[in-house]
TORKOL-102601 format. One line per field, with one value per residue (C-alpha): residue in one letter; chain; residue number from 1; x, y, z. Coordinates in Angstrom, 2 decimals. Layout:
N
rest = (A;...)
kette = (A;...)
nr = (NUM;...)
x = (X;...)
y = (Y;...)
z = (Z;...)
END
This chain:
311
rest = (X;X;X;X;X;X;X;X;X;X;X;X;X;X;X;X;X;X;X;X;X;X;X;X;X;X;X;X;X;X;X;X;X;X;X;X;X;X;X;X;X;X;X;X;X;X;X;X;X;X;X;X;X;X;X;X;X;X;X;X;X;X;X;X;X;X;X;X;X;X;X;X;X;X;X;X;X;X;X;X;X;X;X;X;X;X;X;X;X;X;X;X;X;X;X;X;X;X;X;X;X;X;X;X;X;X;X;X;X;X;X;X;X;X;X;X;X;X;X;X;X;X;X;X;X;X;X;X;X;X;X;X;X;X;X;X;X;X;X;X;X;X;X;X;X;X;X;X;X;X;X;X;X;X;X;X;X;X;X;X;X;X;X;X;X;X;X;X;X;X;X;X;X;X;X;X;X;X;X;X;X;X;X;X;X;X;X;X;X;X;X;X;X;X;X;X;X;X;X;X;X;X;X;X;X;X;X;X;X;X;X;X;X;X;X;X;X;X;X;X;X;X;X;X;X;X;X;X;X;X;X;X;X;X;X;X;X;X;X;X;X;X;X;X;X;X;X;X;X;X;X;X;X;X;X;X;X;X;X;X;X;X;X;X;X;X;X;X;X;X;X;X;X;X;X;X;X;X;X;X;X;X;X;X;X;X;X;X;X;X;X;X;X;X;X;X;X;X;X;X;X;X;X;X;X;X;X;X;X;X;X)
kette = (A;A;A;A;A;A;A;A;A;A;A;A;A;A;A;A;A;A;A;A;A;A;A;A;A;A;A;A;A;A;A;A;A;A;A;A;A;A;A;A;A;A;A;A;A;A;A;A;A;A;A;A;A;A;A;A;A;A;A;A;A;A;A;A;A;A;A;A;A;A;A;A;A;A;A;A;A;A;A;A;A;A;A;A;A;A;A;A;A;A;A;A;A;A;A;A;A;A;A;A;A;A;A;A;A;A;A;A;A;A;A;A;A;A;A;A;A;A;A;A;A;A;A;A;A;A;A;A;A;A;A;A;A;A;A;A;A;A;A;A;A;A;A;A;A;A;A;A;A;A;A;A;A;A;A;A;A;A;A;A;A;A;A;A;A;A;A;A;A;A;A;A;A;A;A;A;A;A;A;A;A;A;A;A;A;A;A;A;A;A;A;A;A;A;A;A;A;A;A;A;A;A;A;A;A;A;A;A;A;A;A;A;A;A;A;A;A;A;A;A;A;A;A;A;A;A;A;A;A;A;A;A;A;A;A;A;A;A;A;A;A;A;A;A;A;A;A;A;A;A;A;A;A;A;A;A;A;A;A;A;A;A;A;A;A;A;A;A;A;A;A;A;A;A;A;A;A;A;A;A;A;A;A;A;A;A;A;A;A;A;A;A;A;A;A;A;A;A;A;A;A;A;A;A;A;A;A;A;A;A;A)
nr = (1;2;3;4;5;6;7;8;9;10;11;12;13;14;15;16;17;18;19;20;21;22;23;24;25;26;27;28;29;30;31;32;33;34;35;36;37;38;39;40;41;42;43;44;45;46;47;48;49;50;51;52;53;54;55;56;57;58;59;60;61;62;63;64;65;66;67;68;69;70;71;72;73;74;75;76;77;78;79;80;81;82;83;84;85;86;87;88;89;90;91;92;93;94;95;96;97;98;99;100;101;102;103;104;105;106;107;108;109;110;111;112;113;114;115;116;117;118;119;120;121;122;123;124;125;126;127;128;129;130;131;132;133;134;135;136;137;138;139;140;141;142;143;144;145;146;147;148;149;150;151;152;153;154;155;156;157;158;159;160;161;162;163;164;165;166;167;168;169;170;171;172;173;174;175;176;177;178;179;180;181;182;183;184;185;186;187;188;189;190;191;192;193;194;195;196;197;198;199;200;201;202;203;204;205;206;207;208;209;210;211;212;213;214;215;216;217;218;219;220;221;222;223;224;225;226;227;228;229;230;231;232;233;234;235;236;237;238;239;240;241;242;243;244;245;246;247;248;249;250;251;252;253;254;255;256;257;258;259;260;261;262;263;264;265;266;267;268;269;270;271;272;273;274;275;276;277;278;279;280;281;282;283;284;285;286;287;288;289;290;291;292;293;294;295;296;297;298;299;300;301;302;303;304;305;306;307;308;309;310;311)
x = (0.07;1.13;0.02;1.14;1.28;2.96;6.59;6.34;5.59;5.12;5.46;5.84;7.44;6.41;5.57;5.23;6.05;5.29;7.60;7.11;9.03;10.94;10.63;7.79;8.88;6.79;6.70;7.38;5.37;3.39;3.56;4.83;5.97;9.30;9.52;12.99;14.70;14.69;18.45;20.29;17.57;17.53;14.41;12.40;10.14;10.38;12.51;11.91;11.65;10.90;8.41;10.28;8.71;6.68;9.87;10.54;13.83;15.62;16.85;20.35;19.96;17.69;20.37;22.99;21.21;17.78;18.07;17.71;20.74;20.30;20.58;22.57;24.95;25.11;24.72;22.13;18.74;18.20;15.02;14.48;15.29;12.86;12.90;11.58;10.96;10.56;10.61;12.49;15.01;15.46;16.78;17.25;15.06;18.14;19.62;16.52;17.64;17.88;21.06;21.49;20.59;20.53;16.96;15.31;12.42;10.77;7.56;8.12;7.36;10.43;11.67;13.01;15.26;16.27;19.99;18.60;19.09;16.47;15.75;13.24;10.66;12.66;16.01;14.29;12.62;16.07;17.66;14.90;13.46;14.06;17.28;17.25;19.03;20.41;21.88;21.62;19.96;16.59;13.53;11.36;7.84;5.52;8.29;7.85;9.53;9.55;9.25;10.37;11.08;10.86;13.45;12.88;14.30;13.78;11.76;14.85;17.25;15.49;17.39;18.25;21.52;22.61;21.38;21.24;17.77;15.05;12.49;9.48;6.36;8.12;8.09;11.40;13.08;15.63;18.77;20.06;20.12;20.31;17.23;16.90;14.42;12.75;14.66;18.01;17.24;16.13;19.44;21.57;19.85;17.20;17.89;18.99;17.18;19.39;18.31;18.11;20.37;17.74;16.42;13.41;11.14;8.13;7.11;9.63;10.44;13.22;14.72;17.91;18.50;18.61;16.00;13.99;11.28;8.37;8.15;11.80;11.24;9.74;10.10;13.24;11.27;7.78;8.62;5.60;5.86;6.54;5.67;2.97;3.16;4.97;8.27;11.57;15.24;17.65;21.27;20.68;17.49;13.81;11.03;7.24;5.90;4.72;7.95;9.93;8.06;8.28;11.59;13.93;12.65;13.99;11.63;10.80;12.12;9.16;5.93;7.46;6.19;8.55;10.15;9.45;9.81;6.29;3.41;3.33;6.69;9.43;12.32;14.14;16.14;19.05;21.05;23.37;21.75;18.25;15.85;12.72;10.18;10.85;7.27;7.92;11.15;9.50;10.14;8.71;7.29;6.14;5.85;7.86;9.42;13.05;13.99;16.99;16.91;19.09;17.78;18.78;18.49;17.86;17.92;15.86;13.69;14.43;13.69;14.02;16.60;13.98;12.12;15.38;16.38;13.11;13.74)
y = (-0.03;3.55;6.28;9.77;12.34;15.81;14.55;10.82;8.12;4.60;1.44;-2.24;-3.62;-2.01;1.48;4.90;8.19;11.63;14.62;17.25;20.39;19.79;22.60;24.88;28.57;31.67;34.93;38.28;39.11;42.29;42.28;45.41;43.84;42.13;38.81;37.31;33.96;31.67;31.06;34.05;36.73;38.30;40.12;38.05;40.82;40.61;37.50;33.74;31.59;28.04;27.03;24.15;22.61;25.91;27.92;30.48;29.86;31.90;29.74;30.10;28.85;26.14;24.82;24.93;23.80;22.13;20.48;16.80;14.79;12.93;9.14;8.91;11.72;12.61;16.37;18.62;18.95;22.70;24.70;25.15;21.61;18.84;16.22;12.73;10.96;7.21;5.56;8.41;8.61;11.56;12.06;14.76;14.11;13.36;10.98;8.87;6.24;2.44;1.12;-1.33;0.39;4.07;4.70;7.73;6.58;9.81;8.84;5.13;1.99;0.71;-1.84;-0.87;-3.84;-4.82;-3.64;-0.21;-0.19;1.22;-0.58;-0.37;-3.11;-4.93;-4.91;-5.81;-8.91;-9.99;-9.51;-11.27;-13.64;-17.49;-18.30;-20.85;-24.09;-24.22;-20.70;-19.34;-16.12;-14.91;-16.40;-13.16;-13.26;-14.09;-15.93;-19.67;-21.84;-25.36;-26.10;-29.61;-30.62;-27.16;-25.91;-23.71;-23.54;-21.33;-23.56;-23.48;-24.36;-27.57;-29.75;-33.62;-34.33;-36.58;-34.96;-31.29;-30.76;-28.83;-31.31;-28.95;-31.05;-34.41;-36.96;-37.12;-39.30;-38.38;-40.25;-38.54;-34.86;-35.24;-35.18;-37.29;-37.34;-40.74;-41.84;-40.99;-42.67;-45.64;-45.78;-45.15;-47.05;-49.52;-53.12;-54.48;-57.20;-60.36;-61.03;-57.59;-55.60;-52.68;-51.09;-52.70;-49.63;-51.60;-55.13;-57.83;-61.18;-62.86;-66.36;-67.80;-64.39;-62.71;-59.95;-60.22;-58.14;-60.40;-59.98;-61.11;-64.34;-66.56;-70.20;-70.76;-72.63;-71.09;-67.74;-67.85;-65.63;-67.84;-65.29;-66.94;-70.34;-73.68;-74.01;-75.84;-75.14;-77.10;-75.94;-72.40;-72.08;-72.13;-73.86;-74.15;-77.54;-78.38;-77.53;-79.26;-82.54;-82.56;-80.69;-81.56;-84.30;-87.70;-90.56;-93.25;-96.63;-98.18;-96.09;-94.10;-90.96;-87.94;-87.70;-84.14;-84.14;-82.57;-84.30;-87.81;-89.49;-86.91;-89.54;-90.98;-94.03;-93.85;-96.99;-97.48;-94.46;-95.48;-93.72;-94.68;-92.95;-94.60;-95.93;-97.58;-99.29;-102.56;-106.25;-107.10;-110.37;-109.93;-106.10;-105.70;-102.41;-102.61;-98.98;-99.21;-103.09;-105.58;-106.34;-107.97;-106.33;-108.44;-106.32;-103.29;-105.20;-105.59;-108.35;-109.15;-111.83;-114.44;-114.04;-113.73;-117.42;-118.75;-117.39)
z = (-0.01;-0.64;1.84;1.91;4.60;4.31;4.44;4.53;2.01;3.49;1.38;1.77;-1.41;-4.72;-3.97;-6.07;-4.47;-5.48;-5.36;-2.71;-2.12;0.99;3.53;2.73;1.71;2.33;0.56;2.09;5.17;5.60;9.27;10.96;14.25;14.69;12.80;13.07;12.39;15.25;14.97;13.64;14.64;11.26;10.47;8.12;6.60;2.86;2.89;2.23;5.39;6.49;9.29;11.03;14.20;14.62;14.40;11.76;10.13;7.32;4.33;5.20;8.78;7.52;4.99;7.64;10.69;9.92;6.40;6.04;4.66;1.35;1.96;-1.33;-1.72;2.10;1.34;2.79;1.06;0.82;1.28;-2.38;-3.45;-4.24;-1.45;-1.51;1.87;2.60;6.08;7.69;4.87;2.52;-0.95;-3.51;-6.46;-8.79;-6.17;-5.76;-8.37;-8.88;-7.17;-9.95;-13.23;-11.94;-13.50;-11.86;-9.45;-8.51;-10.29;-10.64;-8.49;-6.70;-4.08;-0.73;0.18;3.76;3.13;2.50;-1.21;-3.57;-6.80;-9.67;-10.07;-12.75;-10.86;-7.57;-9.17;-10.67;-7.34;-5.13;-7.66;-7.96;-9.75;-12.57;-11.73;-15.23;-15.89;-12.40;-13.73;-12.21;-13.45;-14.09;-13.19;-16.22;-18.05;-19.11;-16.56;-15.09;-11.43;-10.16;-6.51;-5.29;-7.91;-10.92;-14.38;-17.46;-19.92;-22.30;-19.49;-18.32;-20.65;-20.85;-19.13;-22.00;-25.33;-24.03;-25.77;-23.79;-22.27;-22.76;-23.02;-23.12;-20.22;-18.35;-15.67;-13.10;-12.08;-8.90;-9.59;-13.42;-15.79;-18.76;-21.64;-22.05;-25.13;-23.41;-20.04;-21.85;-23.88;-20.91;-18.05;-19.33;-19.63;-23.03;-24.64;-24.83;-28.57;-30.21;-27.74;-27.72;-24.60;-22.91;-22.11;-20.80;-20.03;-21.10;-19.70;-18.04;-19.07;-17.59;-15.75;-19.16;-20.03;-23.41;-25.16;-25.24;-28.89;-29.26;-27.27;-30.04;-31.20;-33.17;-35.81;-36.19;-34.67;-32.62;-29.39;-26.28;-23.66;-21.27;-23.04;-22.46;-24.27;-24.02;-25.08;-27.12;-27.85;-26.82;-28.90;-27.47;-29.22;-28.62;-27.75;-31.22;-33.08;-30.46;-30.93;-34.74;-35.17;-32.33;-29.85;-30.15;-31.08;-28.42;-29.56;-28.00;-28.69;-31.64;-30.20;-29.57;-26.24;-25.12;-21.38;-21.07;-19.34;-18.12;-17.76;-18.06;-17.53;-20.43;-20.92;-23.43;-24.58;-27.37;-29.53;-28.77;-26.34;-24.57;-22.43;-18.96;-18.89;-22.43;-21.39;-20.64;-21.65;-24.89;-23.69;-20.07;-20.02;-16.87;-16.48;-16.85;-15.65;-13.36;-13.81;-15.75;-19.26;-22.50;-25.94;-29.03;-32.04;-31.08;-28.62;-24.92;-22.56;-18.90;-18.09;-17.50;-20.69;-22.55;-21.22;-22.65;-26.17)
END
């Protein structure tokens, strides 16, 4: 708020003040009685004088004994000078200037700082305003800026730590105190797919402690995605169940079906280049299971020792 009395103009932050002639001067008096200066006792009839604290003072004594001292130049503010007053401080009109840019402030808004300096609105905003975390210059009111974690940047100073491009309306991620745009963050910090070596930005699966894009984790034969389905591996490649049965799995010497390891009976018996499901490794004559037992092989047929003796 700006309030004015005869010699005082109060303000809080931004205030405009008006000029006022310092001590009031009066024209020649027409009185016939004695009318003397309070200090030097010179007769004031027909002379200029100043009324100071109910005392009549000639201009010479006023300048010497009563004049306020200018807060800027430290010289007296004479009776005929234009004087500006603020919070019990006084200035010549020409001395009331911005401490930064020296702009005259007699009829302008200004900032009165705690250190006693007077500044124009623009310089005051620069001095007191928030400073950009990028360039450390003041973020002026009304300019485009970005606020993040109680800090402020000019819009053009809020840039990706890696590519140095302004973030603007893009999404971003932080790593410690550094800011990254989405693409640079993914390139620098995201896990890389074991197959294509590109960043995994969302989703993905893990197999044998290696990350994969779900679209990269496919059957080696038919290229069908295996995410969320049953699969098996063979010689560093992965296969869906169907392709493994038809293209990779050994054929059981007993039932002639593929040995997949899926479903009923996952154990396998191998002997001299032949393979059997465990549940198919039985005596050809009596059907006794020969898994983990002695047996006799005749051609591609197997027999228990008792049946072999009868042949």
